[in-house]
ROTIGU-424731 format. One record per residue: x, y, z of N, C-alpha, C in turn; residue in three letters. Coordinates in steps of 0.001 Angstrom, whole numbers. Example, Ala and Ser with C-alpha at 12.3 -4.5 7.8 and 13.67 -1.06 7.14 Angstrom:
<pts>
PT,13190,-5690,7800,12300,-4500,7800,13200,-3300,7800,ALA
PT,12850,-2250,7080,13670,-1060,7140,12900,30,7870,SER
</pts>
This chain:
<pts>
PT,822,-1210,0,0,0,0,861,1267,0,MET
PT,2014,1185,670,2902,2350,719,3305,2815,-674,ASN
PT,3601,1862,-1547,4014,2227,-2904,2861,2847,-3682,GLU
PT,1655,2352,-3469,482,2932,-4125,304,4382,-3692,ILE
PT,472,4616,-2392,313,5974,-1859,1394,6891,-2401,ILE
PT,2637,6430,-2414,3728,7269,-2939,3515,7581,-4413,ARG
PT,3049,6606,-5169,2762,6844,-6589,1653,7878,-6732,LYS
PT,653,7806,-5890,-442,8765,-5939,60,10168,-5625,LYS
PT,964,10294,-4681,1518,11603,-4323,2312,12195,-5490,LEU
PT,3084,11373,-6170,3828,11855,-7338,2881,12279,-8456,LEU
PT,1778,11538,-8608,777,11916,-9612,159,13271,-9268,ASP
PT,-73,13514,-7989,-647,14794,-7556,318,15939,-7861,ILE
PT,1614,15724,-7593,2602,16759,-7918,2535,17138,-9393,GLU
PT,2456,16131,-10238,2442,16391,-11684,1121,17014,-12123,GLU
PT,23,16504,-11617,-1294,16973,-12026,-1535,18431,-11629,LYS
PT,-1104,18818,-10417,-1394,20149,-9900,-196,21103,-9977,PHE
PT,942,20614,-10492,2151,21434,-10640,2583,22023,-9285,HIS
PT,2668,21155,-8299,3090,21549,-6948,4235,20640,-6510,VAL
PT,4814,20983,-5376,5809,20109,-4757,5330,19747,-3354,LYS
PT,5270,18455,-3106,4842,17970,-1792,6041,17957,-858,ILE
PT,5830,18515,322,6899,18627,1310,6860,17480,2325,LEU
PT,5661,16987,2581,5505,16053,3695,4159,15368,3550,TYR
PT,4125,14039,3723,2869,13291,3653,2887,12177,4686,ALA
PT,1781,12044,5424,1726,11084,6533,355,10416,6592,VAL
PT,282,9385,7410,-991,8788,7779,-1566,9545,8966,GLU
PT,-2866,9776,8931,-3558,10399,10054,-4707,9484,10472,SER
PT,-5491,9896,11456,-6643,9106,11849,-6286,7854,12633,GLY
PT,-7177,6862,12599,-7080,5723,13512,-5805,4902,13331,SER
PT,-5284,4796,12114,-4038,4052,11921,-2875,4753,12622,ARG
PT,-2822,6069,12518,-1753,6817,13181,-1944,6845,14693,ALA
PT,-3196,6844,15140,-3479,6882,16580,-3207,5549,17267,TRP
PT,-3215,4447,16479,-2901,3151,17056,-4104,2284,17343,GLY
PT,-5284,2598,16774,-6425,1700,16972,-7248,1538,15682,PHE
PT,-6598,1077,14597,-7348,866,13358,-8267,-350,13465,PRO
PT,-9381,-312,12747,-10213,-1491,12567,-9688,-2276,11370,SER
PT,-10152,-3496,11216,-9650,-4299,10099,-10048,-3707,8752,LYS
PT,-11120,-2904,8743,-11569,-2303,7496,-11262,-808,7422,ASP
PT,-10362,-315,8282,-10016,1110,8263,-9377,1480,6929,SER
PT,-9782,2622,6379,-9132,3089,5166,-7836,3809,5537,ASP
PT,-7130,4270,4519,-5891,5006,4723,-6195,6499,4599,TYR
PT,-5930,7242,5664,-6177,8682,5694,-4845,9401,5506,ASP
PT,-4527,9736,4269,-3243,10350,3938,-3418,11868,3897,VAL
PT,-2539,12574,4609,-2585,14033,4627,-1205,14569,4252,ARG
PT,-1170,15669,3495,118,16187,3049,121,17717,3040,PHE
PT,1324,18270,3042,1549,19709,2920,2315,19919,1625,ILE
PT,1892,20910,846,2534,21138,-448,2787,22633,-648,TYR
PT,3639,22936,-1629,3943,24326,-1956,3750,24544,-3453,ILE
PT,3171,25682,-3798,2983,26054,-5194,4259,26720,-5727,GLN
PT,4255,27047,-7015,5399,27726,-7633,5406,29196,-7238,SER
PT,6543,29874,-7370,6589,31311,-7058,5574,32123,-7848,PRO
PT,5334,31772,-9106,4385,32518,-9937,2971,32464,-9352,GLU
PT,2649,31357,-8725,1308,31209,-8135,1109,32203,-6995,TRP
PT,2186,32450,-6234,2097,33386,-5115,2207,34842,-5587,TYR
PT,2958,35063,-6677,3187,36430,-7151,2115,36824,-8160,LEU
PT,917,37043,-7632,-192,37462,-8473,-1117,38356,-7659,SER
PT,-2045,39014,-8328,-2888,39967,-7611,-4010,39297,-6824,ILE
PT,-4293,38032,-7125,-5330,37313,-6387,-4699,36505,-5254,ASP
PT,-5180,36666,-4029,-4592,35932,-2898,-4958,34456,-2928,PRO
PT,-4074,33633,-2363,-4346,32207,-2303,-5522,31923,-1370,GLN
PT,-6247,30867,-1711,-7411,30500,-914,-8687,31155,-1380,GLY
PT,-8601,32042,-2386,-9770,32775,-2882,-10077,32331,-4307,ILE
PT,-11349,32050,-4578,-11766,31705,-5928,-11073,30464,-6458,GLY
PT,-10472,30605,-7646,-9829,29455,-8288,-8522,29071,-7614,ALA
PT,-7960,29973,-6808,-6676,29687,-6159,-6922,28991,-4820,LYS
PT,-7374,27769,-4896,-7683,27017,-3684,-6415,26683,-2911,ARG
PT,-6542,26592,-1589,-5382,26248,-752,-5484,24845,-185,ASP
PT,-6271,24003,-851,-6339,22577,-509,-6353,21766,-1794,VAL
PT,-5878,20549,-1706,-6016,19571,-2776,-6731,18370,-2176,ILE
PT,-7854,18005,-2780,-8645,16882,-2289,-8912,15926,-3441,GLU
PT,-8407,14729,-3328,-8636,13708,-4327,-9914,12932,-3998,GLU
PT,-10589,12371,-5000,-11816,11595,-4737,-11544,10466,-3747,PRO
PT,-12445,10306,-2794,-12297,9285,-1759,-12864,7963,-2268,ILE
PT,-12126,6870,-2031,-12671,5543,-2314,-12681,4724,-1019,ASN
PT,-13052,3459,-1106,-13190,2639,97,-11871,2395,806,ASP
PT,-10759,2602,111,-9461,2285,685,-8630,3511,1014,LEU
PT,-8801,4591,254,-7866,5708,353,-8585,7052,396,LEU
PT,-8248,7831,1416,-8724,9216,1563,-7471,10086,1615,ASP
PT,-7252,10898,586,-6007,11659,489,-6302,13129,194,ILE
PT,-5726,14008,1012,-5916,15443,805,-4737,16192,1410,SER
PT,-4562,17447,970,-3414,18215,1443,-3716,19685,1608,GLY
PT,-2880,20352,2395,-2976,21786,2633,-1786,22491,2006,TRP
PT,-2067,23612,1358,-1019,24477,818,-221,25077,1984,GLU
PT,1042,25343,1787,1952,25673,2882,1512,26900,3684,ILE
PT,1028,27945,3032,650,29128,3816,-600,28864,4653,THR
PT,-1505,28053,4143,-2658,27629,4951,-2164,26843,6163,LYS
PT,-1237,25909,5926,-703,25103,7019,-10,25978,8070,ALA
PT,738,26976,7612,1456,27835,8556,506,28728,9340,LEU
PT,-564,29171,8727,-1556,29961,9472,-2223,29112,10550,ARG
PT,-2486,27852,10229,-3079,26956,11218,-2061,26598,12299,LEU
PT,-820,26424,11900,249,26168,12871,354,27323,13858,PHE
PT,192,28539,13380,248,29729,14224,-816,29676,15331,ARG
PT,-1906,28953,15081,-2995,28845,16060,-2944,27527,16829,LYS
PT,-1803,26799,16752,-1662,25489,17406,-2772,24543,16978,SER
PT,-3018,24462,15690,-4070,23596,15162,-3761,22130,15457,ASN
PT,-4577,21448,16246,-4251,20069,16652,-4109,19072,15505,PRO
PT,-4997,19052,14487,-4771,18094,13406,-3413,18256,12734,PRO
PT,-3000,19507,12479,-1692,19720,11859,-573,19237,12771,LEU
PT,-662,19538,14063,379,19097,14994,402,17575,15111,LEU
PT,-741,16949,14933,-755,15481,14915,-49,14953,13669,GLU
PT,-250,15617,12519,479,15197,11318,1986,15222,11573,TRP
PT,2446,16257,12242,3881,16401,12486,4409,15350,13442,LEU
PT,3502,14634,14144,3903,13589,15083,3626,12179,14572,ARG
PT,3052,12060,13398,2707,10736,12889,3967,9891,12684,SER
PT,3875,8631,13099,4988,7697,12891,4950,7062,11505,ASP
PT,3850,7265,10779,3712,6654,9458,3906,7753,8419,ILE
PT,5141,7888,7957,5510,8950,7021,5674,8335,5632,ILE
PT,4904,8830,4673,4963,8308,3314,5949,9075,2439,TYR
PT,6166,10335,2786,6995,11177,1904,7478,12373,2701,TYR
PT,8756,12660,2574,9299,13871,3210,10476,14357,2390,GLN
PT,10442,15637,2032,11504,16200,1212,11751,17641,1631,LYS
PT,12978,18091,1457,13393,19449,1832,13427,19590,3363,TYR
PT,13749,20786,3813,13993,21002,5245,12776,21540,5999,SER
PT,11657,21697,5304,10492,22363,5888,10026,21718,7195,PHE
PT,9860,20412,7197,9273,19747,8364,10177,19874,9583,VAL
PT,11471,19691,9396,12393,19843,10530,12336,21261,11088,ASP
PT,12224,22233,10210,12207,23632,10661,10897,23987,11360,LYS
PT,9783,23503,10843,8512,23839,11484,8413,23171,12852,ILE
PT,8937,21966,12953,8936,21304,14268,9771,22084,15280,ARG
PT,10853,22664,14823,11720,23412,15739,11060,24685,16251,SER
PT,9996,25132,15581,9307,26357,15982,8088,26099,16870,LEU
PT,7820,24849,17190,6571,24533,17881,6452,25229,19233,GLU
PT,7548,25300,19965,7486,25955,21279,7183,27443,21153,SER
PT,7437,28017,19978,7162,29440,19771,5698,29725,19451,ASP
PT,4941,28688,19143,3538,28896,18778,2570,28197,19729,VAL
PT,3076,27352,20615,2181,26532,21438,1200,27397,22228,PHE
PT,-84,27053,22077,-1162,27806,22712,-2148,26800,23300,TYR
PT,-2038,26496,24599,-2844,25408,25182,-4337,25643,25106,PRO
PT,-4788,26888,25212,-6223,27168,25185,-6874,26609,23931,ASN
PT,-6294,26914,22782,-6846,26471,21502,-6901,24958,21421,SER
PT,-5823,24303,21820,-5762,22844,21735,-6764,22191,22677,MET
PT,-6865,22719,23900,-7795,22144,24868,-9228,22249,24366,MET
PT,-9613,23402,23858,-10970,23575,23350,-11247,22612,22193,TYR
PT,-10275,22442,21313,-10442,21532,20177,-10723,20116,20660,HIS
PT,-9866,19592,21517,-10011,18209,21967,-11253,18029,22838,TYR
PT,-11543,18993,23688,-12711,18876,24547,-13998,18892,23716,LEU
PT,-14081,19766,22735,-15264,19801,21876,-15399,18520,21059,ASN
PT,-14279,17960,20622,-14314,16685,19908,-14904,15594,20801,MET
PT,-14442,15536,22043,-14942,14525,22984,-16436,14713,23245,ALA
PT,-16843,15946,23477,-18249,16229,23793,-19159,15885,22613,LYS
PT,-18748,16262,21420,-19578,16006,20242,-19718,14507,19978,ASN
PT,-18604,13772,20056,-18667,12332,19813,-19445,11613,20914,ASN
PT,-19292,12072,22154,-20038,11460,23250,-21539,11671,23060,TYR
PT,-21906,12883,22711,-23320,13200,22528,-23923,12385,21377,ARG
PT,-23155,12155,20338,-23695,11471,19165,-23717,9957,19300,GLU
PT,-22724,9379,19994,-22552,7930,19934,-22691,7183,21260,TYR
PT,-22528,7828,22397,-22330,7081,23641,-23364,7362,24710,LEU
PT,-24568,7721,24330,-25629,7888,25302,-26729,6862,25030,GLN
PT,-27426,6467,26072,-28452,5444,25932,-27966,4114,26447,GLY
PT,-28868,3136,26612,-28481,1826,27165,-27544,1045,26255,PRO
PT,-27680,1226,24931,-26756,612,23978,-26047,1712,23200,GLU
PT,-24757,1525,22972,-23945,2558,22340,-23089,1941,21238,VAL
PT,-22585,2804,20344,-21630,2348,19336,-20276,2233,20010,LYS
PT,-19960,1037,20436,-18893,850,21409,-17511,1222,20873,ILE
PT,-17291,1073,19562,-15977,1439,19025,-15741,2944,19094,LYS
PT,-16828,3701,19258,-16688,5151,19338,-16119,5610,20675,LYS
PT,-16014,4694,21645,-15373,5072,22903,-13990,5670,22661,TYR
PT,-13255,5116,21696,-11886,5591,21459,-11865,7033,20947,PHE
PT,-12924,7441,20253,-12975,8782,19699,-13437,9814,20730,TYR
PT,-13729,9331,21927,-14024,10216,23050,-12904,10144,24084,VAL
PT,-12440,8936,24354,-11372,8773,25352,-10094,9457,24892,ILE
PT,-9743,9281,23623,-8473,9846,23162,-8407,11361,23314,ARG
PT,-9395,12143,22865,-9293,13593,23080,-9320,13987,24556,PRO
PT,-10003,13213,25397,-9974,13505,26833,-8575,13289,27391,ILE
PT,-7925,12202,26970,-6549,11958,27429,-5607,13033,26890,LEU
PT,-5859,13510,25678,-5035,14592,25129,-5175,15848,25981,ALA
PT,-6404,16157,26423,-6607,17306,27315,-5855,17119,28624,CYS
PT,-5907,15908,29150,-5182,15623,30391,-3681,15813,30220,ASN
PT,-3170,15414,29063,-1727,15578,28781,-1353,17068,28758,TRP
PT,-2167,17863,28081,-1891,19304,28015,-1929,19911,29414,ILE
PT,-2911,19511,30209,-3013,20006,31586,-1790,19603,32410,GLU
PT,-1320,18386,32214,-217,17842,33023,1142,18383,32601,LYS
PT,1377,18492,31293,2715,18814,30795,2809,20171,30090,TYR
PT,1674,20758,29741,1655,22014,28992,2448,21905,27684,ASN
PT,2281,20786,27013,2907,20552,25710,1889,19866,24800,THR
PT,2204,19815,23523,1363,19105,22568,1338,17619,22917,THR
PT,166,16992,22968,110,15570,23329,643,14674,22223,PRO
PT,1127,13487,22586,1573,12530,21570,396,12026,20753,PRO
PT,688,11501,19583,-377,11000,18717,-816,9593,19116,ILE
PT,62,8824,19752,-211,7432,20082,-1225,7311,21218,SER
PT,-2291,6564,20976,-3282,6309,22025,-2661,5547,23181,PHE
PT,-1827,4565,22865,-1187,3769,23926,-326,4629,24839,ASN
PT,399,5568,24262,1247,6433,25073,411,7311,25993,GLU
PT,-689,7831,25486,-1587,8627,26318,-2200,7778,27424,LEU
PT,-2668,6610,27052,-3317,5716,28026,-2359,5328,29140,LEU
PT,-1133,4967,28753,-149,4525,29754,199,5641,30718,GLU
PT,282,6858,30241,708,7979,31076,-421,8538,31939,ASP
PT,-1616,8602,31402,-2689,9362,32052,-3558,8515,32978,ILE
PT,-3937,7316,32574,-4858,6514,33390,-4064,5536,34254,ILE
PT,-4219,5579,35566,-3481,4670,36451,-4010,3240,36347,PRO
PT,-3204,2291,36815,-3631,888,36822,-4900,736,37643,LYS
PT,-5773,-131,37174,-7027,-350,37877,-8111,-793,36917,GLY
PT,-9344,-798,37402,-10460,-1335,36633,-10704,-544,35357,GLU
PT,-10635,791,35438,-10874,1607,34251,-9861,1284,33158,LEU
PT,-8592,1255,33520,-7558,975,32526,-7727,-427,31948,LYS
PT,-8083,-1385,32793,-8297,-2755,32308,-9414,-2801,31277,ASN
PT,-10499,-2083,31534,-11624,-2068,30599,-11227,-1450,29257,GLU
PT,-10488,-350,29315,-10068,308,28074,-9106,-588,27296,VAL
PT,-8162,-1203,27992,-7198,-2085,27324,-7892,-3296,26708,GLU
PT,-8887,-3839,27406,-9640,-4978,26871,-10380,-4584,25594,HIS
PT,-10999,-3410,25612,-11713,-2922,24445,-10756,-2694,23272,LEU
PT,-9571,-2165,23580,-8567,-1928,22538,-8113,-3247,21906,LEU
PT,-7889,-4263,22716,-7482,-5571,22184,-8547,-6131,21260,LYS
PT,-9810,-5982,21648,-10902,-6460,20798,-10903,-5728,19454,ARG
PT,-10710,-4433,19501,-10718,-3644,18260,-9560,-4042,17350,LYS
PT,-8385,-4203,17934,-7208,-4555,17142,-7284,-5979,16583,LEU
PT,-8043,-6848,17264,-8244,-8214,16748,-9205,-8236,15576,ARG
PT,-9872,-7121,15343,-10791,-7048,14223,-12206,-7447,14555,GLY
PT,-12543,-7505,15851,-13916,-7837,16222,-14854,-6714,15789,GLU
PT,-16072,-7104,15437,-17078,-6112,15077,-17585,-5437,16350,GLU
PT,-17224,-4204,16544,-17621,-3472,17744,-18720,-2485,17370,LEU
PT,-19945,-2987,17370,-21057,-2112,17001,-21887,-1825,18248,ASP
PT,-23170,-1988,18203,-24012,-1668,19346,-23875,-2715,20449,LEU
PT,-23526,-2242,21633,-23432,-3087,22825,-23871,-2251,24019,GLU
PT,-24051,-2924,25140,-24386,-2208,26370,-23266,-1255,26736,SER
PT,-23625,-105,27215,-22619,875,27605,-21766,326,28741,ARG
PT,-20514,764,28772,-19574,322,29813,-19573,1394,30892,ILE
PT,-20197,1085,32012,-20492,2105,33022,-19243,2820,33518,ALA
PT,-18168,2088,33780,-16985,2722,34368,-16335,3680,33372,ILE
PT,-16403,3359,32071,-15839,4253,31058,-16738,5479,30885,ILE
PT,-18047,5267,30856,-18954,6398,30746,-18822,7353,31929,ASN
PT,-18677,6792,33133,-18516,7647,34317,-17247,8482,34215,ASP
PT,-16165,7848,33763,-14896,8571,33590,-15058,9701,32580,PHE
PT,-15684,9399,31458,-15868,10401,30410,-16681,11582,30926,ILE
PT,-17801,11298,31556,-18682,12369,32022,-18005,13243,33074,GLU
PT,-17319,12598,34009,-16633,13364,35063,-15512,14222,34492,ASN
PT,-14751,13665,33547,-13630,14406,32982,-14100,15556,32093,GLU
PT,-15155,15345,31338,-15656,16432,30497,-16113,17605,31361,MET
PT,-16773,17311,32461,-17215,18381,33361,-16029,19088,34005,GLU
PT,-15048,18305,34460,-13869,18894,35106,-13046,19717,34127,ARG
PT,-12831,19176,32934,-12019,19872,31940,-12707,21133,31428,LEU
PT,-14023,21109,31364,-14775,22299,30956,-14464,23463,31888,GLU
PT,-14419,23175,33186,-14104,24223,34158,-12634,24625,34061,ALA
PT,-11769,23632,33856,-10327,23916,33807,-9976,24819,32621,TYR
PT,-10513,24511,31439,-10121,25271,30259,-10584,26722,30357,VAL
PT,-11675,26955,31068,-12136,28331,31255,-11213,29131,32166,LYS
PT,-10418,28415,32957,-9514,29106,33883,-8183,29468,33245,SER
PT,-7893,28945,32049,-6611,29201,31411,-6512,30653,30963,LEU
PT,-5372,31248,31201,-5176,32651,30850,-3951,32872,29969,GLU
PT,-3414,31794,29409,-2216,31919,28574,-2489,32813,27381,ALA
PT,-1548,33681,27073,-1689,34578,25925,-1150,33909,24662,GLU
PT,-1865,34114,23583,-1399,33584,22305,-178,34372,21832,ALA
PT,834,33641,21367,2032,34291,20842,1793,34663,19379,LYS
PT,2602,35572,18871,2497,35946,17462,3823,35650,16764,ASP
PT,3926,34436,16206,5171,34045,15534,5150,34338,14037,PRO
PT,4323,35286,13610,4121,35508,12173,5437,35787,11440,THR
PT,6303,36597,12039,7571,36918,11379,8398,35659,11141,THR
PT,8441,34772,12126,9182,33514,11990,8576,32643,10888,LEU
PT,7267,32603,10831,6599,31751,9852,6685,32329,8451,LEU
PT,6648,33655,8330,6886,34284,7025,8271,33910,6510,ASP
PT,9248,33956,7394,10624,33624,7012,10724,32159,6574,HIS
PT,10059,31273,7304,10084,29856,6940,9438,29640,5572,LEU
PT,8333,30310,5309,7680,30190,4003,8611,30631,2876,PHE
PT,9242,31786,3049,10125,32302,1986,11337,31388,1790,ARG
PT,11893,30896,2878,13015,29958,2777,12615,28706,2004,GLU
PT,11434,28178,2325,10978,26950,1685,10689,27176,210,THR
PT,10112,28315,-116,9830,28631,-1519,11125,28690,-2319,LEU
PT,12137,29300,-1742,13410,29396,-2437,14084,28034,-2553,GLN
PT,14030,27251,-1485,14691,25943,-1483,14059,24998,-2501,GLU
PT,12738,25016,-2599,12061,24030,-3445,12050,24385,-4923,THR
PT,12095,25665,-5251,11929,26058,-6650,13166,26693,-7260,TRP
PT,14242,26895,-6497,15461,27475,-7072,16306,26377,-7685,THR
</pts>
């Protein structure tokens, strides 16, 4: 599958006349809890030619789109962000982008862009934004999938993981790791709750069909208590957002010169 994905990325470069800087797996495969039928969620960052930027129409407006989205099929979902869009989101500590930068499944990496953007992370880290993102993700998924006597049991992971990410930010004041196992091992102590989550994870990784089942009371109690506690905690945060725009402008110009000179 890796070769198919790399071939697709090269086709995208040729079709759209861009250069891809970085491409990774995102979603459940990168998080560490894929189902047997999980598709491949490939995300990439790309840069256009200098001529594309040197025009009177700004990128992201009208025909100058700042995303590339290929048709989704049952096996492959592939899309990318143009570099200035990615850098604007990086400036706001956008969690999906920061997760891409932490993915262990890298399909393509070229030029110095990724190493340089990673080195700037401490200059842009903004816990408020990240906490709100993960907490809202947990609340929305919980409301949609995990209420009632029977629940979509595999959706527990899509609520537990963002809650653990919030706990990591609270504990360390850094971007959380992408690995579910790493979050689980660090945040939840040994005991009945951890045993239940680990058992559910083993079932999912074995490829069992995890559809409607009775709710797991100890996990639901943990989720509800943590969402309430974290809601109060995030409102108490007073960290000021940094403005690294000058640094990011410089990185963009450096990358444009490196890739097209």
